Backbone as numpy.savetxt, mean C-alpha at the origin, in Angstrom:
# Nx Ny Nz CAx CAy CAz Cx Cy Cz
27.67 1.61 -11.11 26.43 2.11 -10.49 25.47 0.94 -10.25
24.92 0.87 -9.05 24.00 -0.22 -8.71 22.67 -0.09 -9.45
21.98 -1.22 -9.56 20.71 -1.25 -10.28 19.70 -0.27 -9.69
19.60 -0.23 -8.35 18.64 0.67 -7.71 18.96 2.12 -7.99
20.25 2.44 -8.02 20.64 3.83 -8.30 20.24 4.22 -9.72
20.42 3.30 -10.65 20.04 3.55 -12.04 18.53 3.76 -12.16
17.78 2.92 -11.46 16.32 3.03 -11.50 15.86 4.36 -10.92
16.52 4.80 -9.84 16.15 6.07 -9.22 16.46 7.24 -10.16
17.60 7.20 -10.83 17.95 8.27 -11.77 16.93 8.35 -12.90
16.53 7.19 -13.42 15.53 7.16 -14.49 14.18 7.69 -13.98
13.85 7.34 -12.75 12.58 7.80 -12.17 12.56 9.32 -12.03
13.62 9.88 -11.49 13.69 11.33 -11.31 13.68 12.05 -12.66
14.32 11.42 -13.65 14.30 11.98 -15.00 12.88 11.99 -15.55
12.14 10.89 -15.30 10.76 10.78 -15.76 9.89 11.85 -15.12
10.06 12.07 -13.82 9.28 13.10 -13.13 9.57 14.48 -13.70
10.82 14.72 -14.03 11.19 16.01 -14.60 10.56 16.20 -15.97
10.53 15.12 -16.76 9.93 15.18 -18.10 8.43 15.46 -18.00
7.76 14.85 -17.01 6.32 15.03 -16.86 5.97 16.44 -16.39
6.88 17.04 -15.65 6.70 18.44 -15.22 5.38 18.70 -14.54
4.61 19.64 -15.09 3.34 20.05 -14.49 2.25 18.99 -14.59
2.51 17.92 -15.33 1.51 16.87 -15.48 1.40 15.97 -14.25
2.41 16.00 -13.39 2.36 15.14 -12.22 1.53 15.80 -11.12
0.71 15.05 -10.39 -0.10 15.62 -9.32 0.79 16.05 -8.14
0.43 17.15 -7.51 1.28 17.70 -6.45 0.76 17.43 -5.05
-0.40 16.77 -4.93 -0.95 16.49 -3.60 -0.17 15.35 -2.92
-0.35 15.21 -1.63 0.31 14.15 -0.87 -0.65 13.00 -0.54
-1.83 13.36 -0.02 -2.83 12.37 0.40 -4.20 12.74 -0.18
-5.02 11.71 -0.40 -6.44 11.92 -0.71 -7.25 11.00 0.19
-8.29 11.58 0.80 -9.14 10.81 1.72 -10.38 10.33 0.99
-10.71 9.03 1.10 -11.86 8.45 0.39 -13.00 8.02 1.29
-12.79 8.05 2.59 -13.87 7.62 3.47 -13.38 6.64 4.52
-14.32 6.07 5.23 -13.98 5.19 6.34 -14.81 3.92 6.30
-14.17 2.82 6.64 -14.84 1.53 6.72 -15.21 1.30 8.19
-16.48 1.27 8.48 -16.93 1.24 9.87 -16.85 -0.14 10.53
-16.82 -1.19 9.73 -16.84 -2.54 10.32 -15.44 -3.16 10.31
-14.48 -2.41 10.83 -13.09 -2.85 10.81 -12.87 -4.09 11.67
-13.77 -4.35 12.62 -13.62 -5.49 13.53 -13.61 -6.82 12.78
-14.32 -6.90 11.65 -14.34 -8.15 10.88 -12.95 -8.47 10.33
-12.29 -7.46 9.80 -10.92 -7.66 9.31 -9.97 -7.99 10.46
-10.15 -7.34 11.58 -9.30 -7.61 12.73 -9.47 -9.04 13.22
-10.70 -9.55 13.17 -10.95 -10.94 13.55 -10.22 -11.91 12.62
-10.20 -11.58 11.34 -9.49 -12.42 10.38 -7.98 -12.39 10.64
-7.47 -11.23 10.99 -6.04 -11.11 11.29 -5.66 -11.98 12.49
-6.56 -12.06 13.44 -6.28 -12.82 14.65 -6.04 -14.30 14.35
-6.56 -14.76 13.22 -6.39 -16.15 12.84 -5.10 -16.45 12.09
-4.36 -15.41 11.75 -3.10 -15.61 11.04 -1.99 -15.99 12.01
-1.12 -16.89 11.58 -0.03 -17.36 12.42 1.29 -16.66 12.08
2.28 -16.86 12.92 3.62 -16.32 12.66 4.16 -16.88 11.35
3.85 -18.15 11.09 4.29 -18.80 9.84 3.60 -18.17 8.63
2.35 -17.77 8.78 1.64 -17.09 7.69 2.35 -15.79 7.33
2.71 -15.03 8.34 3.35 -13.74 8.10 4.75 -13.89 7.50
5.40 -15.02 7.75 6.75 -15.22 7.21 6.75 -16.02 5.91
5.55 -16.45 5.46 5.43 -17.28 4.25 5.97 -16.58 3.01
5.74 -15.28 2.93 6.07 -14.51 1.73 7.07 -13.42 2.08
8.25 -13.43 1.47 9.24 -12.42 1.82 9.81 -11.65 0.62
9.20 -11.84 -0.57 9.74 -11.19 -1.77 9.72 -9.67 -1.63
8.65 -9.13 -1.12 8.51 -7.67 -1.05 9.62 -7.06 -0.19
9.88 -7.67 0.96 10.87 -7.09 1.87 12.32 -7.40 1.47
12.54 -8.48 0.75 13.91 -8.79 0.33 14.30 -8.08 -0.96
13.32 -7.83 -1.83 13.61 -7.18 -3.10 13.55 -5.66 -3.03
12.88 -5.13 -2.03 12.73 -3.68 -1.91 13.26 -3.25 -0.55
14.49 -2.73 -0.55 15.22 -2.40 0.66 14.45 -1.62 1.71
13.72 -0.56 1.33 13.02 0.22 2.36 12.01 -0.59 3.17
11.56 -1.73 2.61 10.51 -2.53 3.27 11.07 -3.72 4.05
12.38 -3.75 4.27 13.00 -4.95 4.85 12.53 -5.26 6.27
12.02 -4.27 6.98 11.56 -4.51 8.36 10.12 -5.01 8.41
9.43 -5.04 7.27 8.01 -5.39 7.24 7.78 -6.89 7.06
6.53 -7.30 7.27 6.07 -8.65 6.97 4.79 -8.51 6.15
4.56 -9.46 5.25 3.47 -9.29 4.28 2.60 -10.53 4.15
1.30 -10.29 4.03 0.33 -11.32 3.65 -0.18 -10.94 2.27
0.21 -11.66 1.20 -0.32 -11.35 -0.12 -1.74 -11.89 -0.27
-2.63 -11.09 -0.82 -4.00 -11.53 -1.06 -4.23 -11.62 -2.57
-4.11 -10.48 -3.24 -4.06 -10.44 -4.70 -2.72 -9.82 -5.04
-1.83 -10.58 -5.70 -0.49 -10.05 -5.87 0.12 -10.35 -7.23
0.81 -9.36 -7.74 1.55 -9.50 -8.99 2.93 -8.87 -8.77
3.99 -9.69 -8.63 5.32 -9.14 -8.33 5.86 -8.23 -9.43
5.27 -8.29 -10.63 5.71 -7.43 -11.73 4.92 -6.12 -11.78
3.90 -6.01 -10.93 3.07 -4.81 -10.87 2.57 -4.40 -12.25
1.88 -5.33 -12.89 1.33 -5.09 -14.22 -0.01 -4.38 -14.17
-0.70 -4.39 -15.29 -1.96 -3.66 -15.39 -3.18 -4.55 -15.17
-2.96 -5.84 -14.99 -4.08 -6.77 -14.82 -4.22 -7.20 -13.36
-5.32 -7.82 -13.06 -5.60 -8.28 -11.70 -4.54 -9.29 -11.26
-4.07 -9.14 -10.06 -3.05 -10.02 -9.53 -3.55 -11.43 -9.28
-2.62 -12.30 -8.97 -2.94 -13.70 -8.73 -3.53 -13.87 -7.32
-4.54 -14.69 -7.23 -5.13 -14.99 -5.93 -4.20 -15.92 -5.14
-3.78 -15.48 -3.97 -2.90 -16.29 -3.14 -3.71 -17.29 -2.32
-3.01 -18.09 -1.54 -3.72 -19.05 -0.67 -4.52 -18.33 0.41
-4.24 -17.04 0.62 -4.96 -16.26 1.63 -6.22 -15.60 1.06
-6.37 -15.61 -0.26 -7.48 -14.90 -0.89 -8.86 -15.37 -0.40
-9.12 -16.69 -0.33 -10.45 -17.12 0.13 -10.82 -16.56 1.50
-9.83 -16.39 2.36 -10.08 -15.89 3.71 -10.55 -14.43 3.69
-10.02 -13.65 2.74 -10.30 -12.21 2.72 -11.23 -11.79 1.59
-11.68 -12.72 0.79 -12.49 -12.40 -0.39 -13.73 -11.58 -0.03
-14.48 -12.01 0.97 -15.73 -11.33 1.32 -15.46 -9.90 1.79
-14.41 -9.72 2.59 -14.10 -8.38 3.09 -13.63 -7.46 1.97
-12.87 -8.00 1.02 -12.44 -7.19 -0.12 -13.64 -6.70 -0.92
-14.63 -7.56 -1.06 -15.85 -7.18 -1.78 -16.57 -6.05 -1.06
-16.66 -6.14 0.25 -17.30 -5.08 1.04 -16.51 -3.77 0.94
-15.19 -3.88 1.02 -14.35 -2.69 1.00 -14.41 -1.97 -0.33
-14.60 -2.72 -1.40 -14.64 -2.11 -2.72 -15.82 -1.15 -2.86
-16.85 -1.32 -2.02 -18.01 -0.43 -2.07 -17.70 0.95 -1.51
-16.64 1.04 -0.70 -16.26 2.32 -0.11 -15.39 3.13 -1.07
-14.67 2.43 -1.91 -13.74 3.07 -2.85 -14.49 3.68 -4.03
-13.81 4.55 -4.79 -14.43 5.01 -6.04 -14.71 3.80 -6.92
-15.61 3.94 -7.89 -15.94 2.80 -8.75 -14.68 2.34 -9.48
-14.16 1.22 -9.03 -12.89 0.74 -9.55 -12.73 -0.73 -9.21
-11.78 -1.36 -9.87 -11.48 -2.77 -9.62 -10.21 -2.86 -8.78
-10.27 -3.62 -7.69 -9.06 -3.87 -6.90 -8.22 -4.89 -7.66
-7.02 -4.48 -8.07 -6.17 -5.39 -8.85 -5.03 -5.98 -8.01
-4.71 -5.34 -6.90 -3.72 -5.90 -5.99 -4.13 -5.58 -4.57
-3.85 -6.50 -3.65 -4.17 -6.27 -2.24 -3.19 -7.05 -1.38
-2.56 -6.36 -0.44 -1.65 -7.01 0.50 -1.87 -6.43 1.89
-1.60 -7.23 2.89 -1.56 -6.77 4.27 -0.09 -6.62 4.63
0.28 -5.48 5.18 1.68 -5.23 5.52 1.80 -4.85 6.99
2.61 -5.62 7.69 2.85 -5.36 9.12 4.18 -4.62 9.29
4.14 -3.54 10.04 5.35 -2.83 10.43 5.48 -2.99 11.94
6.42 -3.83 12.38 6.55 -4.09 13.82 6.86 -2.82 14.62
6.53 -2.87 15.88 6.79 -1.73 16.77 8.28 -1.38 16.75
8.55 -0.08 16.73 9.92 0.39 16.75 10.63 0.37 15.41
9.94 -0.07 14.35 10.57 -0.18 13.04 10.10 0.94 12.12
10.72 1.02 10.94 10.34 2.04 9.97 10.50 1.54 8.54
9.74 2.14 7.64 9.93 2.01 6.21 10.61 3.29 5.78
11.85 3.18 5.35 12.63 4.38 5.03 12.04 5.11 3.82
12.23 6.41 3.78 11.66 7.25 2.72 12.13 6.78 1.35
11.19 6.67 0.42 11.49 6.15 -0.92 10.39 6.58 -1.88
10.63 6.37 -3.17 9.60 6.49 -4.20 9.22 5.09 -4.65
7.99 4.90 -5.13 7.60 3.66 -5.79 7.77 3.90 -7.28
8.69 3.18 -7.88 8.99 3.42 -9.29 9.40 2.12 -9.98
9.66 2.22 -11.27 10.10 1.06 -12.03 9.02 0.48 -12.92
7.78 0.89 -12.72 6.68 0.37 -13.53 5.61 1.45 -13.65
5.08 1.60 -14.84 4.07 2.65 -15.06 2.81 2.42 -14.23
2.62 1.18 -13.76 1.45 0.91 -12.93 1.42 1.79 -11.70
2.59 2.12 -11.18 2.63 2.97 -9.98 2.11 4.37 -10.27
2.17 4.79 -11.54 1.65 6.11 -11.90 0.18 6.03 -12.29
-0.23 4.92 -12.90 -1.58 4.80 -13.45 -2.61 4.29 -12.45
-2.18 3.50 -11.48 -3.12 2.84 -10.58 -3.00 3.40 -9.16
-4.03 4.06 -8.68 -3.99 4.63 -7.33 -3.69 3.58 -6.28
-2.85 3.94 -5.32 -2.53 3.07 -4.19 -3.20 3.61 -2.94
-3.96 2.76 -2.29 -4.75 3.19 -1.14 -4.38 2.37 0.10
-4.18 3.07 1.20 -3.85 2.45 2.49 -5.07 2.50 3.40
-5.26 1.43 4.17 -6.26 1.45 5.23 -5.66 0.79 6.46
-5.64 1.51 7.57 -5.11 0.97 8.82 -6.09 -0.05 9.41
-5.60 -1.25 9.64 -6.40 -2.31 10.27 -6.00 -2.47 11.73
-4.75 -2.17 12.00 -4.24 -2.17 13.38 -3.18 -1.07 13.44
-3.29 -0.17 14.41 -2.34 0.94 14.45 -2.26 1.50 15.87
-1.50 2.55 16.05 -1.43 3.26 17.31 -1.15 4.74 17.02
-1.27 5.58 18.02 -1.18 7.02 17.82 0.24 7.49 17.50
1.21 6.58 17.58 2.60 6.95 17.33 3.12 6.40 16.00
2.20 6.04 15.11 2.59 5.64 13.75 2.48 6.89 12.87
3.59 7.31 12.31 3.62 8.54 11.52 3.98 8.25 10.07
3.01 8.45 9.18 3.23 8.32 7.74 3.70 9.68 7.25
4.71 9.70 6.39 5.23 10.96 5.88 5.29 10.91 4.36
4.57 11.83 3.71 4.60 11.94 2.26 4.92 13.39 1.90
5.97 13.56 1.13 6.34 14.90 0.70 6.56 15.86 1.86
6.99 15.34 3.01 7.23 16.17 4.19 6.01 16.39 5.07
4.84 15.88 4.64 3.61 16.03 5.43 3.34 14.75 6.22
3.28 14.87 7.54 3.04 13.71 8.40 1.55 13.51 8.67
1.16 12.24 8.77 -0.23 11.93 9.07 -0.30 10.63 9.87
-1.16 10.62 10.87 -1.45 9.41 11.61 -2.79 8.88 11.10
-2.75 7.84 10.28 -3.97 7.30 9.68 -4.75 6.51 10.72
-6.01 6.86 10.88 -6.85 6.22 11.89 -7.44 4.91 11.35
-7.88 4.06 12.27 -8.46 2.77 11.90 -9.59 2.93 10.89
-9.51 2.15 9.81 -10.60 2.10 8.84 -10.61 3.20 7.81
-9.75 4.22 7.94 -9.73 5.31 6.97 -9.03 4.89 5.69
-9.61 5.30 4.54 -9.00 5.05 3.24 -8.22 6.29 2.79
-6.91 6.13 2.61 -6.07 7.24 2.14 -5.30 6.81 0.90
-5.48 7.56 -0.19 -4.62 7.35 -1.35 -3.34 8.14 -1.12
-2.20 7.53 -1.45 -0.93 8.23 -1.31 -0.34 8.46 -2.70
0.33 9.58 -2.85 0.94 9.95 -4.14 2.32 9.30 -4.22
2.33 7.97 -4.28 3.56 7.20 -4.11 4.54 7.28 -5.27
4.04 7.57 -6.47 4.92 7.64 -7.64 5.66 8.97 -7.67
5.00 10.04 -7.26 5.56 11.38 -7.37 6.31 11.80 -6.11
5.77 11.44 -4.95 6.32 11.94 -3.69 7.11 10.87 -2.93
8.21 11.30 -2.36 8.99 10.43 -1.49 8.18 10.20 -0.22
8.13 8.96 0.25 7.29 8.65 1.40 7.90 7.56 2.26
7.53 7.55 3.51 8.00 6.55 4.45 7.11 6.56 5.68
7.39 5.66 6.61 6.55 5.58 7.82 7.40 5.06 8.98
7.13 5.61 10.17 7.79 5.16 11.38 6.75 4.70 12.38
7.00 3.55 13.00 6.13 3.07 14.06 6.86 3.25 15.38
6.58 4.35 16.06 7.24 4.67 17.32 6.44 4.19 18.51
5.35 3.47 18.24 4.49 2.97 19.31 4.97 1.64 19.86
4.16 1.07 20.76 4.54 -0.20 21.39 3.69 -1.36 20.89
2.98 -1.17 19.75 2.24 -2.25 19.10 2.56 -2.25 17.61
2.39 -3.39 16.97 2.63 -3.49 15.54 1.56 -2.71 14.77
1.94 -2.21 13.61 0.99 -1.54 12.71 0.72 -2.44 11.52
-0.55 -2.61 11.15 -0.91 -3.41 9.99 -1.81 -2.57 9.08
-1.39 -2.44 7.82 -2.19 -1.74 6.81 -2.63 -2.71 5.73
-3.84 -2.53 5.25 -4.28 -3.17 4.02 -3.94 -2.17 2.91
-3.17 -2.61 1.93 -2.78 -1.75 0.82 -3.39 -2.32 -0.46
-4.18 -1.51 -1.14 -4.81 -1.96 -2.38 -4.45 -1.01 -3.52
-4.21 -1.59 -4.69 -4.05 -0.81 -5.92 -5.32 -1.00 -6.72
-5.85 0.09 -7.26 -7.11 0.00 -7.99 -6.95 0.44 -9.43
-7.75 -0.19 -10.28 -7.79 0.13 -11.70 -9.13 0.81 -11.96
-9.05 2.06 -12.31 -10.28 2.83 -12.51 -11.03 2.38 -13.74
-12.35 2.34 -13.65 -13.19 1.91 -14.74 -13.27 3.00 -15.81
-13.60 2.64 -17.04 -13.76 3.67 -18.09 -14.80 4.70 -17.68
-14.60 5.93 -18.12 -15.49 7.04 -17.74 -16.95 6.72 -18.05
-17.22 6.00 -19.15 -18.58 5.71 -19.56 -19.31 4.81 -18.56
-18.55 4.14 -17.69 -19.17 3.25 -16.72 -19.33 3.90 -15.36
-18.79 5.10 -15.17 -18.84 5.75 -13.88 -20.20 6.42 -13.65
């Protein structure tokens, strides 16, 4: 049995053990970032070499093989602490600070930009293998998209509009995305660590 098959079996077993404790929703909407043009301007400065600089995510995780990634704050082990600042972090630091004001009171511990080229897809999968995927909400924000990008979680399709913040139930629900349009789709994906209740 392959490693991925073993991990999937363990994941499904974990979901069964959790039973009613697992959340049953697919998406949660947190609001919209109105000044998306600033992020788009920063994207315009990225080169083809920048997008190909980092390939761990797409080579280690089969469903993501068609994507390209810009790591900003990243931890390949998906731990509970803030990820490492990449060489791209200074470029996006100010925008991440602004974006954090739109999110619930929380610390952004990981942030990546993920491009899904036109005509490509991220095949349906679960995010598993680390408890961080269950404990830390994962939020998507479309920075560049088109009307033919269809995100599917738990059988529910959604076309995420520019600047909208959507949390996806990635640990519990199988999810994937197809870009059937004629332009590339780019999402900013952030994982957040919620602050203690006493600080909220």
